[in-house]
C-alpha positions in Angstrom: 140.8 -41.1 -9.6 139.3 -38.8 -12.0 140.3 -40.6 -15.1 138.8 -43.8 -14.3 135.7 -41.9 -13.6 135.9 -40.3 -16.9 136.7 -44.0 -18.7 133.7 -45.6 -16.9 131.7 -42.3 -17.8 132.6 -43.1 -21.3 131.7 -46.5 -21.5 128.2 -45.8 -20.1 127.8 -43.4 -22.7 128.4 -46.1 -25.2 126.4 -48.4 -23.4 123.2 -45.7 -23.7 124.1 -44.9 -27.3 123.8 -48.2 -28.2 120.0 -48.9 -25.9 118.6 -45.6 -28.0 120.2 -47.6 -30.9 118.2 -50.3 -30.4 115.2 -48.7 -29.5 115.5 -46.4 -33.4 116.0 -49.7 -35.3 112.2 -50.6 -33.6 110.9 -48.3 -36.2 112.3 -49.0 -39.8 111.7 -45.8 -41.3 113.6 -44.1 -38.9 116.8 -46.2 -39.9 116.0 -46.0 -43.8 118.0 -43.8 -45.8 116.1 -41.9 -49.2 118.3 -40.2 -51.5 120.1 -37.2 -49.5 117.8 -37.7 -46.4 118.6 -39.3 -43.2 116.3 -41.0 -40.5 115.4 -39.0 -37.6 116.5 -41.9 -35.4 120.2 -41.2 -36.8 120.1 -37.0 -36.7 119.3 -37.3 -33.1 122.0 -39.9 -32.4 124.4 -37.4 -34.0 123.3 -34.3 -32.2 123.6 -36.7 -29.1 127.1 -37.6 -29.4 128.0 -33.6 -30.9 126.6 -32.7 -27.1 128.1 -35.5 -25.4 131.8 -34.2 -27.1 131.2 -30.8 -26.3 130.0 -32.0 -23.0 133.6 -33.4 -22.5 135.5 -30.7 -24.0 134.2 -28.3 -21.5 134.6 -30.4 -18.2 130.9 -30.6 -17.9 131.7 -34.0 -16.3 134.4 -33.0 -14.0 133.2 -34.5 -10.6 133.4 -30.8 -9.1 130.4 -29.7 -11.4 127.1 -30.1 -10.1 124.7 -33.1 -11.3 122.0 -31.0 -12.5 124.6 -29.3 -15.5 125.9 -32.6 -16.1 123.1 -34.2 -17.2 121.5 -31.4 -19.1 122.3 -32.9 -22.4 120.7 -36.0 -22.2 117.4 -34.1 -20.9 118.1 -32.0 -24.0 118.1 -35.7 -25.5 114.5 -36.7 -24.4 113.2 -33.6 -25.7 114.1 -34.5 -28.9 112.4 -37.5 -28.5 109.4 -36.2 -27.5 108.9 -33.6 -30.5 109.7 -36.7 -32.4 107.1 -38.8 -31.1 104.5 -36.1 -31.1 104.8 -35.1 -34.8 103.3 -36.3 -37.6 107.0 -37.7 -39.1 107.2 -35.7 -42.0 111.1 -35.8 -43.1 112.4 -31.6 -44.3 114.5 -31.9 -47.3 118.2 -31.4 -46.8 118.7 -27.6 -47.4 115.3 -26.4 -46.7 114.1 -24.2 -43.9 111.0 -23.3 -42.3 107.8 -25.2 -41.3 107.0 -28.0 -44.0 105.0 -26.9 -46.6 104.1 -29.9 -48.2 106.6 -30.3 -51.3 110.0 -30.2 -51.3 111.6 -27.2 -52.0 114.3 -28.7 -54.4 112.1 -31.2 -56.4 112.2 -29.8 -59.6 114.7 -31.5 -62.0 117.1 -29.0 -63.9 115.0 -29.2 -67.5 111.8 -28.1 -65.4 113.5 -25.6 -63.5 115.0 -24.7 -67.3 111.5 -24.5 -68.9 109.6 -23.1 -65.9 112.4 -20.2 -65.6 111.9 -19.3 -69.9 108.2 -18.9 -69.8 108.5 -16.9 -66.4 110.7 -14.3 -68.6 108.0 -14.7 -71.3 105.4 -13.6 -69.0 103.4 -17.4 -69.1 103.3 -18.7 -65.5 102.3 -22.2 -64.3 100.3 -23.4 -61.6 102.3 -22.1 -59.0 105.8 -21.3 -58.0 106.7 -24.8 -57.4 104.6 -26.6 -58.9 105.3 -29.0 -61.3 101.7 -31.1 -62.2 101.8 -29.5 -65.5 104.9 -30.0 -66.6 104.6 -33.8 -65.9 101.6 -34.4 -67.4 101.9 -36.3 -70.2 100.2 -34.6 -73.4 96.9 -36.5 -74.3 96.2 -38.0 -78.3 92.9 -38.1 -79.8 92.3 -39.3 -83.2 89.6 -40.0 -85.5 92.1 -42.8 -87.6 90.5 -46.1 -86.6 92.1 -48.3 -89.4 93.7 -52.2 -88.3 95.5 -52.4 -91.3 97.8 -49.2 -93.1 96.8 -51.6 -96.3 92.9 -51.0 -95.3 93.9 -47.4 -96.3 94.7 -47.8 -99.9 92.7 -45.7 -102.1 90.9 -43.9 -99.0 89.8 -40.6 -98.9 89.0 -40.3 -95.6 90.3 -37.5 -94.2 91.6 -37.4 -90.1 91.7 -35.6 -87.3 94.9 -35.6 -85.3 94.6 -33.6 -81.7 97.3 -33.3 -79.2 96.2 -31.6 -75.9 98.7 -30.2 -73.6 98.3 -29.3 -70.0 99.6 -25.7 -70.2 100.8 -22.8 -72.6 104.4 -23.6 -70.8 104.2 -27.2 -71.7 102.8 -26.5 -75.1 105.9 -24.7 -75.7 108.0 -27.3 -74.7 106.4 -30.1 -76.3 105.6 -28.3 -80.3 109.8 -27.8 -79.4 109.7 -23.6 -79.1 111.7 -24.4 -75.7 114.9 -26.3 -77.1 118.4 -26.1 -76.4 119.7 -27.6 -79.7 118.6 -25.8 -83.2 119.6 -26.9 -87.1 122.9 -25.6 -88.4 123.0 -26.8 -91.9 123.4 -30.6 -93.1 126.6 -33.4 -92.7 128.2 -34.1 -96.0 126.0 -37.8 -95.9 123.2 -35.3 -95.6 122.1 -35.5 -91.8 120.8 -32.6 -90.0 123.6 -30.8 -87.4 122.9 -29.2 -84.3 124.2 -26.6 -82.3 123.7 -25.4 -78.7 120.9 -22.7 -79.1 121.1 -19.4 -76.8 117.9 -19.9 -74.0 117.1 -16.3 -75.3 116.0 -17.8 -78.7 113.7 -19.9 -76.7 112.0 -16.7 -74.9 111.5 -14.9 -77.9 109.5 -17.6 -79.5 107.3 -18.2 -76.3 106.8 -14.7 -75.8 105.3 -15.0 -80.0 103.2 -18.0 -78.8 102.0 -15.9 -75.5 101.4 -12.5 -78.1 99.3 -15.0 -80.3 97.4 -16.3 -77.5 96.2 -12.9 -76.7 95.2 -11.9 -79.9 93.1 -14.8 -80.5 91.5 -14.4 -77.3 92.7 -17.7 -75.8 93.0 -18.6 -72.2 96.7 -18.3 -71.1 96.1 -20.5 -68.1 94.4 -23.3 -70.1 95.0 -26.3 -71.9 96.5 -26.2 -75.4 95.2 -28.0 -78.1 97.2 -28.9 -81.4 94.8 -30.1 -84.4 96.0 -31.8 -87.7 93.8 -32.7 -90.6 95.7 -35.5 -92.6 94.6 -37.8 -96.0 94.1 -41.3 -94.4 96.1 -42.5 -98.0 99.1 -40.2 -98.1 100.1 -41.5 -101.7 97.6 -38.8 -103.8 99.7 -36.4 -105.0 99.3 -33.3 -106.4 97.2 -32.8 -109.9 95.9 -36.7 -109.1 92.8 -36.7 -110.5 91.8 -40.1 -108.7 88.6 -39.6 -106.5 89.2 -35.9 -106.4 86.1 -34.9 -105.7 85.4 -37.3 -103.1 88.5 -36.3 -101.4 87.6 -32.4 -101.9 83.9 -33.3 -99.9 85.4 -35.5 -97.2 88.1 -32.4 -96.7 85.5 -29.7 -96.5 83.6 -32.0 -94.2 86.8 -32.7 -91.9 87.0 -28.7 -91.7 83.4 -28.1 -90.8 83.3 -31.1 -88.0 86.8 -29.7 -86.1 84.8 -27.8 -83.4 82.7 -31.3 -82.5 86.2 -33.0 -82.7 87.6 -30.4 -80.3 84.9 -31.3 -78.0 85.4 -35.0 -78.0 88.9 -34.6 -77.3 88.3 -33.1 -73.9 88.4 -28.9 -75.2 86.7 -26.3 -73.3 85.7 -22.8 -74.4 88.3 -20.4 -74.1 91.3 -22.9 -74.7 94.0 -22.6 -76.6 94.3 -23.9 -80.3 97.2 -24.5 -82.4 98.4 -25.6 -85.9 101.5 -25.4 -88.2 100.2 -24.9 -91.8 102.3 -27.1 -94.3 101.8 -28.8 -97.8 101.2 -32.0 -96.9 100.6 -33.4 -100.9 103.4 -34.7 -102.8 104.3 -32.2 -105.7 102.9 -29.6 -104.1 104.7 -26.0 -103.9 105.9 -25.5 -100.1 105.1 -21.9 -100.1 101.8 -22.2 -102.3 100.9 -25.3 -100.3 101.1 -23.6 -96.6 99.2 -20.6 -97.8 96.1 -22.8 -99.3 96.7 -24.5 -95.8 96.6 -21.3 -93.9 93.6 -20.5 -94.9 91.4 -23.4 -93.9 93.1 -23.6 -90.5 91.6 -19.6 -90.2 88.2 -21.4 -90.5 88.9 -23.8 -88.1 90.7 -21.7 -85.6 87.9 -18.6 -85.7 88.0 -14.9 -86.7 90.2 -13.8 -84.3 92.7 -16.6 -85.2 96.3 -15.1 -85.9 98.6 -16.0 -88.9 100.8 -17.9 -89.2 103.7 -16.6 -87.1 107.6 -16.0 -89.2 109.0 -16.7 -85.6 107.4 -20.2 -84.5 105.6 -21.6 -87.5 102.2 -21.5 -85.5 98.8 -20.3 -86.1 96.7 -19.6 -82.8 92.9 -19.3 -82.6 90.8 -20.1 -79.7 87.3 -22.7 -79.1 84.5 -21.1 -79.0 82.5 -19.4 -76.1 
C-alpha cells in the first residue's frame, strides 16, 4: 500500500516538474546557456529535484508524516519563484558570491591579469581593481602624413609627425613592449632573431623605470601617454647627402617647433606623459651618434624636465606643458 502511494507520488512529482519546465520555457532567457552560466529556470528545477530526493530519503512522504511537513519543499520552490520574478533577472557569474556589483569577478583574460599584476608590482595603478577599460582601449594613431601615393614622396623634404596615444601608463607599457613574455636570445644560422621566455621580474623592472621617469618629468601617472616620432617623408636621403640639405634641415626644425601643436591635435592634455625612443634614422649614420643627436632634439620637444634615454627601456619621457 505504501509502495503504491510512493509510486503515485513520484509520478505526480514528475508531472509537476514537467509543468514547471513548460512554464520556464515561456521565457527563452531562462533556458539559455551562456558559457558556464545556467538560466535561473534550470537552476530552480535542479534545486527542487534535490529537495524532493532528500525528502524521499528522509521518509517525509511516509503517510505518518504530517501534511505540512510533506509540502514544505514545494513551498520553498514557490518562494524561490517569487524571488526570481521580483528580481531584475541579473545572473551571477559562476564562482562569485555576494550581491551583484555590475561586473563579473572572473572577466579579465589571462593576459590582462598578467599585465595588471606586473603594473601593480611596479606601482602603476589602473582605473580600478577589476577594471579592464584602459587595457582594452585601442591605441589611437595621429599623423601629418597625407600622401595618397608613395611615388609622390620621392624627393620630398617634408617631416611628418607620428603620434600614438595610449589610454593609461600600463597600457603604454604593454603597447611599447615593456611588458613582454619573450626577449631576444641571439640569431639563428639563417639570420633570424631567436627568442626565449622572459621572467616577469624583467617586465616589472622596466615598468618601474618608466614610472620613475614619469615622476622626474612631472607627468601624470594616471593620465594618457603619447609616443612621438618625427620621420622624413622620403627615407632615401642618407648621411652626407647634400641634395636639398638646407631645405630638409629647415623643415625638421620647424617640425620640432610644431610638436606641441600636433600633440594638442592628437588629443593630448596638459600633464599627459610624452615618450619617444631616440634612434639613428638616416641610412649610413653612426648608430650611437645618431641616437645622441636625436635625444638632444627630443629634449627640446619634451620640455626642460624631460629625462635622459633610459638604458633599460630606451625611452625618454617628458610631459605636455601645463
